[in-house]
PDB file of N, CA, C and O in Angstrom:
ATOM      1  N   MET A   1       0.642  -1.141  -0.032  1.00  0.00           N
ATOM      2  CA  MET A   1      -0.065   0.078   0.317  1.00  0.00           C
ATOM      3  C   MET A   1       0.700   1.385   0.231  1.00  0.00           C
ATOM      4  O   MET A   1       1.513   1.613   1.127  1.00  0.00           O
ATOM      5  N   LYS A   2       0.522   2.335  -0.814  1.00  0.00           N
ATOM      6  CA  LYS A   2       0.880   3.652  -0.997  1.00  0.00           C
ATOM      7  C   LYS A   2       1.023   3.695   0.020  1.00  0.00           C
ATOM      8  O   LYS A   2       0.655   2.736   0.699  1.00  0.00           O
ATOM      9  N   GLN A   3       1.774   5.102   0.778  1.00  0.00           N
ATOM     10  CA  GLN A   3       1.557   6.058   1.238  1.00  0.00           C
ATOM     11  C   GLN A   3       0.990   6.708   1.455  1.00  0.00           C
ATOM     12  O   GLN A   3       0.159   6.412   0.596  1.00  0.00           O
ATOM     13  N   GLN A   4       0.490   7.677   2.021  1.00  0.00           N
ATOM     14  CA  GLN A   4      -0.159   9.165   1.055  1.00  0.00           C
ATOM     15  C   GLN A   4       0.515  10.080   2.472  1.00  0.00           C
ATOM     16  O   GLN A   4       0.028   9.956   3.595  1.00  0.00           O
ATOM     17  N   TYR A   5       1.785  11.053   2.148  1.00  0.00           N
ATOM     18  CA  TYR A   5       1.733  12.210   3.001  1.00  0.00           C
ATOM     19  C   TYR A   5       1.374  13.428   2.737  1.00  0.00           C
ATOM     20  O   TYR A   5       0.822  13.775   1.694  1.00  0.00           O
ATOM     21  N   SER A   6       1.784  14.438   4.041  1.00  0.00           N
ATOM     22  CA  SER A   6       1.506  15.469   4.035  1.00  0.00           C
ATOM     23  C   SER A   6       2.402  16.438   4.776  1.00  0.00           C
ATOM     24  O   SER A   6       3.276  16.189   5.606  1.00  0.00           O
ATOM     25  N   GLY A   7       1.960  17.687   4.255  1.00  0.00           N
ATOM     26  CA  GLY A   7       2.708  18.558   5.211  1.00  0.00           C
ATOM     27  C   GLY A   7       4.113  18.901   4.794  1.00  0.00           C
ATOM     28  O   GLY A   7       4.482  19.772   5.582  1.00  0.00           O
ATOM     29  N   TRP A   8       4.955  18.669   4.042  1.00  0.00           N
ATOM     30  CA  TRP A   8       5.786  18.448   2.830  1.00  0.00           C
ATOM     31  C   TRP A   8       6.051  19.588   3.675  1.00  0.00           C
ATOM     32  O   TRP A   8       5.133  20.206   4.212  1.00  0.00           O
ATOM     33  N   ARG A   9       7.811  20.029   3.880  1.00  0.00           N
ATOM     34  CA  ARG A   9       8.739  20.971   4.801  1.00  0.00           C
ATOM     35  C   ARG A   9      10.004  20.652   4.135  1.00  0.00           C
ATOM     36  O   ARG A   9      10.499  19.527   4.083  1.00  0.00           O
ATOM     37  N   LYS A  10      10.686  22.151   3.428  1.00  0.00           N
ATOM     38  CA  LYS A  10      11.809  22.035   3.393  1.00  0.00           C
ATOM     39  C   LYS A  10      12.660  22.115   4.217  1.00  0.00           C
ATOM     40  O   LYS A  10      12.687  22.967   5.105  1.00  0.00           O
ATOM     41  N   SER A  11      13.831  20.859   3.964  1.00  0.00           N
ATOM     42  CA  SER A  11      14.592  21.445   4.579  1.00  0.00           C
ATOM     43  C   SER A  11      15.528  22.474   4.885  1.00  0.00           C
ATOM     44  O   SER A  11      16.030  23.208   4.035  1.00  0.00           O
ATOM     45  N   SER A  12      15.808  22.530   6.375  1.00  0.00           N
ATOM     46  CA  SER A  12      16.746  24.296   6.511  1.00  0.00           C
ATOM     47  C   SER A  12      18.506  23.860   5.896  1.00  0.00           C
ATOM     48  O   SER A  12      18.946  24.675   5.086  1.00  0.00           O
ATOM     49  N   HIS A  13      19.121  23.078   6.126  1.00  0.00           N
ATOM     50  CA  HIS A  13      19.932  22.420   5.342  1.00  0.00           C
ATOM     51  C   HIS A  13      20.129  22.613   3.882  1.00  0.00           C
ATOM     52  O   HIS A  13      21.225  22.696   3.326  1.00  0.00           O
ATOM     53  N   SER A  14      18.485  22.702   3.082  1.00  0.00           N
ATOM     54  CA  SER A  14      19.021  22.670   1.477  1.00  0.00           C
ATOM     55  C   SER A  14      19.538  24.089   1.202  1.00  0.00           C
ATOM     56  O   SER A  14      19.508  24.988   2.042  1.00  0.00           O
ATOM     57  N   ASN A  15      20.138  24.245  -0.372  1.00  0.00           N
ATOM     58  CA  ASN A  15      20.538  24.119  -1.441  1.00  0.00           C
ATOM     59  C   ASN A  15      19.213  24.911  -1.828  1.00  0.00           C
ATOM     60  O   ASN A  15      18.714  24.097  -2.605  1.00  0.00           O
ATOM     61  N   PRO A  16      17.982  26.399  -1.761  1.00  0.00           N
ATOM     62  CA  PRO A  16      17.242  26.694  -1.923  1.00  0.00           C
ATOM     63  C   PRO A  16      17.290  26.149  -3.958  1.00  0.00           C
ATOM     64  O   PRO A  16      16.550  25.384  -4.576  1.00  0.00           O
ATOM     65  N   ASP A  17      17.770  26.478  -4.143  1.00  0.00           N
ATOM     66  CA  ASP A  17      18.090  26.470  -6.322  1.00  0.00           C
ATOM     67  C   ASP A  17      18.743  24.890  -6.402  1.00  0.00           C
ATOM     68  O   ASP A  17      17.906  24.368  -7.139  1.00  0.00           O
ATOM     69  N   THR A  18      19.389  24.188  -6.197  1.00  0.00           N
ATOM     70  CA  THR A  18      19.823  23.051  -6.335  1.00  0.00           C
ATOM     71  C   THR A  18      19.353  22.091  -5.851  1.00  0.00           C
ATOM     72  O   THR A  18      18.400  21.405  -6.220  1.00  0.00           O
ATOM     73  N   GLU A  19      20.661  21.923  -4.153  1.00  0.00           N
ATOM     74  CA  GLU A  19      19.978  20.405  -3.919  1.00  0.00           C
ATOM     75  C   GLU A  19      18.527  20.262  -2.329  1.00  0.00           C
ATOM     76  O   GLU A  19      18.364  20.270  -1.109  1.00  0.00           O
ATOM     77  N   CYS A  20      18.190  20.205  -3.011  1.00  0.00           N
ATOM     78  CA  CYS A  20      16.872  20.513  -2.059  1.00  0.00           C
ATOM     79  C   CYS A  20      16.396  19.667  -1.622  1.00  0.00           C
ATOM     80  O   CYS A  20      15.994  18.906  -2.503  1.00  0.00           O
ATOM     81  N   VAL A  21      16.128  19.228  -0.353  1.00  0.00           N
ATOM     82  CA  VAL A  21      14.838  17.709   0.279  1.00  0.00           C
ATOM     83  C   VAL A  21      14.285  18.182   0.810  1.00  0.00           C
ATOM     84  O   VAL A  21      14.513  19.289   1.297  1.00  0.00           O
ATOM     85  N   GLU A  22      12.795  17.161   0.994  1.00  0.00           N
ATOM     86  CA  GLU A  22      11.963  17.898   1.862  1.00  0.00           C
ATOM     87  C   GLU A  22      11.483  16.565   2.378  1.00  0.00           C
ATOM     88  O   GLU A  22      11.421  15.498   1.766  1.00  0.00           O
ATOM     89  N   VAL A  23      11.115  16.869   3.777  1.00  0.00           N
ATOM     90  CA  VAL A  23       9.790  15.947   4.551  1.00  0.00           C
ATOM     91  C   VAL A  23       8.700  16.102   5.091  1.00  0.00           C
ATOM     92  O   VAL A  23       8.260  17.021   5.781  1.00  0.00           O
ATOM     93  N   GLY A  24       8.028  14.630   4.560  1.00  0.00           N
ATOM     94  CA  GLY A  24       6.442  15.279   5.033  1.00  0.00           C
ATOM     95  C   GLY A  24       6.544  13.816   6.313  1.00  0.00           C
ATOM     96  O   GLY A  24       7.525  13.131   6.601  1.00  0.00           O
ATOM     97  N   ARG A  25       5.482  13.765   6.712  1.00  0.00           N
ATOM     98  CA  ARG A  25       4.210  12.191   7.260  1.00  0.00           C
ATOM     99  C   ARG A  25       3.289  11.727   6.584  1.00  0.00           C
ATOM    100  O   ARG A  25       2.376  12.451   6.185  1.00  0.00           O
ATOM    101  N   SER A  26       3.315  11.154   6.470  1.00  0.00           N
ATOM    102  CA  SER A  26       2.288  10.164   6.629  1.00  0.00           C
ATOM    103  C   SER A  26       0.751  10.169   7.390  1.00  0.00           C
ATOM    104  O   SER A  26       0.373  10.891   8.313  1.00  0.00           O
ATOM    105  N   SER A  27       0.399   9.660   7.044  1.00  0.00           N
ATOM    106  CA  SER A  27      -1.135   9.492   7.666  1.00  0.00           C
ATOM    107  C   SER A  27      -0.875   7.630   9.196  1.00  0.00           C
ATOM    108  O   SER A  27      -1.597   7.232  10.110  1.00  0.00           O
ATOM    109  N   LEU A  28       0.140   7.253   8.780  1.00  0.00           N
ATOM    110  CA  LEU A  28       0.278   5.820   9.267  1.00  0.00           C
ATOM    111  C   LEU A  28       0.985   6.810  10.398  1.00  0.00           C
ATOM    112  O   LEU A  28       0.167   7.044  11.288  1.00  0.00           O
ATOM    113  N   GLY A  29       2.457   7.560  10.663  1.00  0.00           N
ATOM    114  CA  GLY A  29       3.291   8.491  10.988  1.00  0.00           C
ATOM    115  C   GLY A  29       4.955   7.958  10.706  1.00  0.00           C
ATOM    116  O   GLY A  29       5.973   8.134  11.374  1.00  0.00           O
ATOM    117  N   ASN A  30       4.744   7.332   9.577  1.00  0.00           N
ATOM    118  CA  ASN A  30       5.805   7.695   8.765  1.00  0.00           C
ATOM    119  C   ASN A  30       6.446   8.762   8.909  1.00  0.00           C
ATOM    120  O   ASN A  30       5.869   9.718   9.429  1.00  0.00           O
ATOM    121  N   ILE A  31       7.954   8.889   8.440  1.00  0.00           N
ATOM    122  CA  ILE A  31       8.470  10.066   8.083  1.00  0.00           C
ATOM    123  C   ILE A  31       8.587   9.752   6.548  1.00  0.00           C
ATOM    124  O   ILE A  31       8.839   8.599   6.198  1.00  0.00           O
ATOM    125  N   GLY A  32       8.436  10.607   5.760  1.00  0.00           N
ATOM    126  CA  GLY A  32       9.089  10.052   4.502  1.00  0.00           C
ATOM    127  C   GLY A  32       9.748  11.733   3.755  1.00  0.00           C
ATOM    128  O   GLY A  32       9.359  12.885   3.943  1.00  0.00           O
ATOM    129  N   VAL A  33      11.063  11.075   2.737  1.00  0.00           N
ATOM    130  CA  VAL A  33      12.457  12.424   2.564  1.00  0.00           C
ATOM    131  C   VAL A  33      12.320  12.435   0.762  1.00  0.00           C
ATOM    132  O   VAL A  33      12.817  11.533   0.089  1.00  0.00           O
ATOM    133  N   ARG A  34      11.658  13.467   0.225  1.00  0.00           N
ATOM    134  CA  ARG A  34      12.098  13.425  -1.018  1.00  0.00           C
ATOM    135  C   ARG A  34      12.840  14.466  -1.517  1.00  0.00           C
ATOM    136  O   ARG A  34      13.204  15.451  -0.875  1.00  0.00           O
ATOM    137  N   ASP A  35      13.064  14.228  -2.704  1.00  0.00           N
ATOM    138  CA  ASP A  35      13.576  15.956  -3.704  1.00  0.00           C
ATOM    139  C   ASP A  35      12.634  16.877  -3.702  1.00  0.00           C
ATOM    140  O   ASP A  35      11.681  16.980  -2.930  1.00  0.00           O
ATOM    141  N   THR A  36      12.816  17.283  -4.244  1.00  0.00           N
ATOM    142  CA  THR A  36      12.342  18.902  -3.865  1.00  0.00           C
ATOM    143  C   THR A  36      12.101  18.719  -5.585  1.00  0.00           C
ATOM    144  O   THR A  36      10.944  19.057  -5.836  1.00  0.00           O
ATOM    145  N   LYS A  37      12.530  18.471  -6.308  1.00  0.00           N
ATOM    146  CA  LYS A  37      12.438  18.877  -7.689  1.00  0.00           C
ATOM    147  C   LYS A  37      11.477  18.401  -8.525  1.00  0.00           C
ATOM    148  O   LYS A  37      10.747  18.981  -9.329  1.00  0.00           O
ATOM    149  N   GLN A  38      11.650  16.578  -8.034  1.00  0.00           N
ATOM    150  CA  GLN A  38      11.300  16.154  -8.664  1.00  0.00           C
ATOM    151  C   GLN A  38       9.772  15.952  -7.804  1.00  0.00           C
ATOM    152  O   GLN A  38       9.114  15.094  -8.393  1.00  0.00           O
ATOM    153  N   GLY A  39       8.947  16.564  -6.440  1.00  0.00           N
ATOM    154  CA  GLY A  39       7.355  16.588  -5.948  1.00  0.00           C
ATOM    155  C   GLY A  39       7.091  15.373  -6.082  1.00  0.00           C
ATOM    156  O   GLY A  39       7.943  14.491  -6.189  1.00  0.00           O
ATOM    157  N   ASP A  40       5.381  15.141  -6.092  1.00  0.00           N
ATOM    158  CA  ASP A  40       5.547  14.129  -6.799  1.00  0.00           C
ATOM    159  C   ASP A  40       5.947  13.345  -7.277  1.00  0.00           C
ATOM    160  O   ASP A  40       6.847  12.701  -6.740  1.00  0.00           O
ATOM    161  N   ALA A  41       5.556  13.085  -8.287  1.00  0.00           N
ATOM    162  CA  ALA A  41       5.734  12.516  -9.642  1.00  0.00           C
ATOM    163  C   ALA A  41       7.847  11.654  -8.933  1.00  0.00           C
ATOM    164  O   ALA A  41       8.521  10.834  -9.556  1.00  0.00           O
ATOM    165  N   GLY A  42       8.140  12.207  -7.787  1.00  0.00           N
ATOM    166  CA  GLY A  42       9.723  11.255  -7.458  1.00  0.00           C
ATOM    167  C   GLY A  42       8.915  10.537  -6.355  1.00  0.00           C
ATOM    168  O   GLY A  42       7.839  10.511  -5.756  1.00  0.00           O
ATOM    169  N   PRO A  43      10.802   9.661  -6.542  1.00  0.00           N
ATOM    170  CA  PRO A  43      10.452   8.524  -5.396  1.00  0.00           C
ATOM    171  C   PRO A  43      10.493   9.224  -3.978  1.00  0.00           C
ATOM    172  O   PRO A  43      10.961  10.355  -3.846  1.00  0.00           O
ATOM    173  N   VAL A  44       9.874   8.344  -2.713  1.00  0.00           N
ATOM    174  CA  VAL A  44       9.912   8.952  -0.947  1.00  0.00           C
ATOM    175  C   VAL A  44      10.680   7.875  -0.416  1.00  0.00           C
ATOM    176  O   VAL A  44      10.206   6.779  -0.119  1.00  0.00           O
ATOM    177  N   LEU A  45      12.028   8.251  -0.289  1.00  0.00           N
ATOM    178  CA  LEU A  45      11.988   7.331   0.649  1.00  0.00           C
ATOM    179  C   LEU A  45      12.002   7.037   1.874  1.00  0.00           C
ATOM    180  O   LEU A  45      12.636   7.814   2.588  1.00  0.00           O
ATOM    181  N   ASP A  46      11.214   5.644   2.653  1.00  0.00           N
ATOM    182  CA  ASP A  46       9.841   6.319   3.793  1.00  0.00           C
ATOM    183  C   ASP A  46      10.528   5.216   4.791  1.00  0.00           C
ATOM    184  O   ASP A  46      10.705   4.053   4.428  1.00  0.00           O
ATOM    185  N   PHE A  47      11.111   5.985   6.839  1.00  0.00           N
ATOM    186  CA  PHE A  47      11.270   5.914   7.143  1.00  0.00           C
ATOM    187  C   PHE A  47      10.304   5.496   8.658  1.00  0.00           C
ATOM    188  O   PHE A  47       9.484   6.409   8.762  1.00  0.00           O
ATOM    189  N   THR A  48      10.182   4.885   9.371  1.00  0.00           N
ATOM    190  CA  THR A  48       9.506   4.219  10.271  1.00  0.00           C
ATOM    191  C   THR A  48       9.903   5.641  11.290  1.00  0.00           C
ATOM    192  O   THR A  48      11.018   6.158  11.356  1.00  0.00           O
ATOM    193  N   PRO A  49       8.590   6.112  12.080  1.00  0.00           N
ATOM    194  CA  PRO A  49       9.048   6.557  13.267  1.00  0.00           C
ATOM    195  C   PRO A  49      10.602   6.616  13.963  1.00  0.00           C
ATOM    196  O   PRO A  49      11.232   7.664  14.100  1.00  0.00           O
ATOM    197  N   ARG A  50      11.164   5.050  14.441  1.00  0.00           N
ATOM    198  CA  ARG A  50      12.292   4.310  15.356  1.00  0.00           C
ATOM    199  C   ARG A  50      13.286   4.753  14.280  1.00  0.00           C
ATOM    200  O   ARG A  50      14.042   5.627  14.706  1.00  0.00           O
ATOM    201  N   GLU A  51      13.512   4.387  12.954  1.00  0.00           N
ATOM    202  CA  GLU A  51      13.839   4.708  11.503  1.00  0.00           C
ATOM    203  C   GLU A  51      14.402   5.676  11.484  1.00  0.00           C
ATOM    204  O   GLU A  51      15.614   5.674  11.273  1.00  0.00           O
ATOM    205  N   TRP A  52      13.669   6.883  11.709  1.00  0.00           N
ATOM    206  CA  TRP A  52      13.925   8.201  11.575  1.00  0.00           C
ATOM    207  C   TRP A  52      14.659   8.752  13.085  1.00  0.00           C
ATOM    208  O   TRP A  52      15.835   9.113  13.042  1.00  0.00           O
ATOM    209  N   ALA A  53      14.241   8.773  13.811  1.00  0.00           N
ATOM    210  CA  ALA A  53      15.394   8.627  15.132  1.00  0.00           C
ATOM    211  C   ALA A  53      17.060   8.336  14.985  1.00  0.00           C
ATOM    212  O   ALA A  53      18.095   9.000  15.037  1.00  0.00           O
ATOM    213  N   VAL A  54      16.722   7.134  14.800  1.00  0.00           N
ATOM    214  CA  VAL A  54      18.392   6.965  14.145  1.00  0.00           C
ATOM    215  C   VAL A  54      18.690   7.951  13.625  1.00  0.00           C
ATOM    216  O   VAL A  54      19.041   9.022  14.121  1.00  0.00           O
ATOM    217  N   PHE A  55      18.482   7.436  11.860  1.00  0.00           N
ATOM    218  CA  PHE A  55      18.486   8.437  10.595  1.00  0.00           C
ATOM    219  C   PHE A  55      19.347   9.488  11.376  1.00  0.00           C
ATOM    220  O   PHE A  55      20.576   9.562  11.398  1.00  0.00           O
ATOM    221  N   ILE A  56      18.440  10.278  12.009  1.00  0.00           N
ATOM    222  CA  ILE A  56      18.675  11.884  12.780  1.00  0.00           C
ATOM    223  C   ILE A  56      19.490  11.702  13.416  1.00  0.00           C
ATOM    224  O   ILE A  56      20.529  12.102  12.892  1.00  0.00           O
ATOM    225  N   SER A  57      19.665  11.192  14.547  1.00  0.00           N
ATOM    226  CA  SER A  57      21.123  11.097  15.726  1.00  0.00           C
ATOM    227  C   SER A  57      22.443  10.352  14.715  1.00  0.00           C
ATOM    228  O   SER A  57      23.300   9.945  15.500  1.00  0.00           O
ATOM    229  N   ALA A  58      22.694  10.174  13.820  1.00  0.00           N
ATOM    230  CA  ALA A  58      23.881   9.821  13.299  1.00  0.00           C
ATOM    231  C   ALA A  58      23.813  10.939  12.308  1.00  0.00           C
ATOM    232  O   ALA A  58      24.883  10.897  11.702  1.00  0.00           O
ATOM    233  N   LEU A  59      23.361  11.545  12.021  1.00  0.00           N
ATOM    234  CA  LEU A  59      24.042  13.290  11.080  1.00  0.00           C
ATOM    235  C   LEU A  59      23.974  13.938  12.322  1.00  0.00           C
ATOM    236  O   LEU A  59      24.757  14.864  12.110  1.00  0.00           O
ATOM    237  N   ARG A  60      23.521  14.112  13.639  1.00  0.00           N
ATOM    238  CA  ARG A  60      24.063  14.986  14.761  1.00  0.00           C
ATOM    239  C   ARG A  60      25.217  14.644  15.097  1.00  0.00           C
ATOM    240  O   ARG A  60      26.173  15.352  15.415  1.00  0.00           O
ATOM    241  N   SER A  61      25.053  12.655  14.968  1.00  0.00           N
ATOM    242  CA  SER A  61      26.680  12.598  15.728  1.00  0.00           C
ATOM    243  C   SER A  61      27.991  13.187  14.685  1.00  0.00           C
ATOM    244  O   SER A  61      29.056  13.383  15.271  1.00  0.00           O
ATOM    245  N   GLU A  62      27.941  13.552  12.762  1.00  0.00           N
ATOM    246  CA  GLU A  62      28.680  13.013  12.278  1.00  0.00           C
ATOM    247  C   GLU A  62      29.213  14.680  12.617  1.00  0.00           C
ATOM    248  O   GLU A  62      30.330  14.971  12.189  1.00  0.00           O
ATOM    249  N   ASP A  63      28.257  15.986  13.536  1.00  0.00           N
ATOM    250  CA  ASP A  63      28.543  17.414  13.542  1.00  0.00           C
ATOM    251  C   ASP A  63      30.458  17.769  13.549  1.00  0.00           C
ATOM    252  O   ASP A  63      30.871  18.928  13.554  1.00  0.00           O
TER     253      ASP A  63
END
């Protein structure tokens, strides 16, 4: 079943003219990540809330 996402917002770390990613939330609570340039036509990387927390934690540890 394909999830529907809403509330897409652009990452504050995106380059507004070229390399932009957006995150949105599905009705099931999953987090989707997509390329802004492709919008609704592009693929969505889907994370469960737990996967998202681990992903974000790993990104923050890289700073």
